[in-house]
FINU-82499 format. One record per residue (C-alpha): chain; x, y, z. Coordinates in nm, 3 decimals. Each point is the difference from the previous one (the first is absolute). Layout:
+-------+---------+---------+---------+
| kette |      px |      py |      pz |
+-------+---------+---------+---------+
|     A |       X |       Y |       Z |
...
+-------+---------+---------+---------+
END
This chain:
+-------+---------+---------+---------+
| kette |      px |      py |      pz |
+-------+---------+---------+---------+
|     A |  -3.479 |   6.536 |  13.371 |
|     A |   0.306 |   0.006 |  -0.226 |
|     A |   0.110 |   0.349 |  -0.107 |
|     A |   0.021 |   0.045 |  -0.375 |
|     A |   0.233 |   0.301 |   0.009 |
|     A |   0.368 |  -0.098 |  -0.027 |
|     A |   0.099 |   0.272 |   0.247 |
|     A |  -0.237 |  -0.139 |   0.265 |
|     A |   0.129 |  -0.358 |  -0.010 |
|     A |   0.268 |  -0.133 |   0.229 |
|     A |   0.321 |  -0.040 |  -0.206 |
|     A |   0.054 |  -0.375 |   0.032 |
|     A |   0.347 |   0.012 |  -0.158 |
|     A |   0.119 |   0.243 |   0.266 |
|     A |  -0.146 |  -0.217 |   0.275 |
|     A |   0.177 |  -0.308 |  -0.138 |
|     A |   0.335 |   0.179 |  -0.028 |
|     A |  -0.029 |   0.149 |   0.350 |
|     A |  -0.104 |  -0.334 |   0.152 |
|     A |   0.286 |  -0.178 |  -0.180 |
|     A |   0.251 |   0.259 |   0.123 |
|     A |  -0.134 |  -0.027 |   0.354 |
|     A |   0.020 |  -0.380 |  -0.004 |
|     A |   0.355 |   0.014 |  -0.139 |
|     A |   0.115 |   0.246 |   0.267 |
|     A |  -0.150 |  -0.209 |   0.281 |
|     A |   0.150 |  -0.322 |  -0.139 |
|     A |   0.342 |   0.165 |  -0.046 |
|     A |  -0.001 |   0.123 |   0.360 |
|     A |  -0.105 |  -0.343 |   0.129 |
|     A |   0.267 |  -0.185 |  -0.199 |
|     A |   0.281 |   0.239 |   0.096 |
|     A |  -0.112 |   0.062 |   0.361 |
|     A |   0.288 |  -0.198 |   0.152 |
|     A |   0.255 |   0.194 |  -0.207 |
|     A |  -0.134 |   0.341 |   0.100 |
|     A |   0.183 |   0.192 |   0.269 |
|     A |  -0.204 |  -0.002 |   0.326 |
|     A |   0.035 |   0.377 |   0.042 |
|     A |   0.125 |   0.280 |  -0.223 |
|     A |   0.166 |   0.296 |   0.169 |
|     A |  -0.063 |   0.303 |  -0.219 |
|     A |   0.163 |   0.249 |   0.235 |
|     A |   0.242 |  -0.067 |   0.283 |
|     A |  -0.069 |   0.150 |   0.339 |
|     A |   0.185 |   0.319 |   0.060 |
|     A |  -0.004 |   0.330 |   0.189 |
|     A |  -0.363 |   0.076 |   0.070 |
|     A |  -0.179 |  -0.271 |  -0.200 |
|     A |  -0.042 |  -0.374 |   0.027 |
|     A |   0.060 |  -0.260 |  -0.266 |
|     A |  -0.257 |  -0.047 |  -0.275 |
|     A |  -0.067 |  -0.372 |  -0.030 |
|     A |  -0.236 |  -0.179 |  -0.242 |
|     A |  -0.110 |  -0.356 |   0.072 |
|     A |   0.005 |  -0.284 |  -0.252 |
|     A |  -0.381 |  -0.024 |   0.006 |
|     A |  -0.040 |   0.368 |  -0.082 |
|     A |   0.247 |  -0.012 |  -0.287 |
|     A |  -0.163 |  -0.314 |  -0.143 |
|     A |  -0.350 |   0.151 |   0.020 |
|     A |   0.084 |   0.351 |  -0.122 |
|     A |  -0.037 |  -0.052 |  -0.377 |
|     A |  -0.312 |  -0.224 |   0.005 |
|     A |  -0.175 |   0.245 |   0.235 |
|     A |   0.104 |   0.294 |  -0.219 |
|     A |  -0.141 |  -0.176 |  -0.308 |
|     A |  -0.333 |  -0.065 |   0.173 |
|     A |  -0.025 |   0.357 |   0.131 |
|     A |   0.076 |   0.147 |  -0.342 |
|     A |  -0.244 |  -0.223 |  -0.187 |
|     A |  -0.291 |   0.004 |   0.247 |
|     A |  -0.136 |   0.348 |  -0.085 |
|     A |  -0.021 |  -0.087 |  -0.370 |
|     A |  -0.182 |  -0.326 |   0.072 |
|     A |  -0.242 |   0.175 |   0.236 |
|     A |  -0.065 |   0.273 |  -0.254 |
|     A |  -0.063 |  -0.252 |  -0.278 |
|     A |  -0.235 |  -0.197 |   0.226 |
|     A |  -0.191 |   0.315 |   0.099 |
|     A |  -0.019 |   0.119 |  -0.360 |
|     A |  -0.161 |  -0.333 |  -0.087 |
|     A |  -0.262 |   0.067 |   0.268 |
|     A |  -0.060 |   0.351 |  -0.129 |
|     A |   0.190 |   0.178 |   0.276 |
|     A |   0.348 |   0.078 |  -0.139 |
|     A |   0.100 |   0.274 |   0.242 |
|     A |   0.378 |  -0.040 |   0.014 |
+-------+---------+---------+---------+
END
């Protein structure tokens, strides 16, 4: 069943833009992987705390994962609204 209400349909334009951005971020990270620093030290060890170190994999995955986590609730809500259960 295809919903006739515009508010109940999945916004295809948003899905295309989000998917394009996700693909671009993944491709950019893959192309520039060898040029990325293996670890990033955000805070040197001192007094009573250790160093804060971020790995290359974490820094490469941070933005794509953030995009997916920010967009997922909207996609779920649009999908549920199409099934008659928009509860978010």
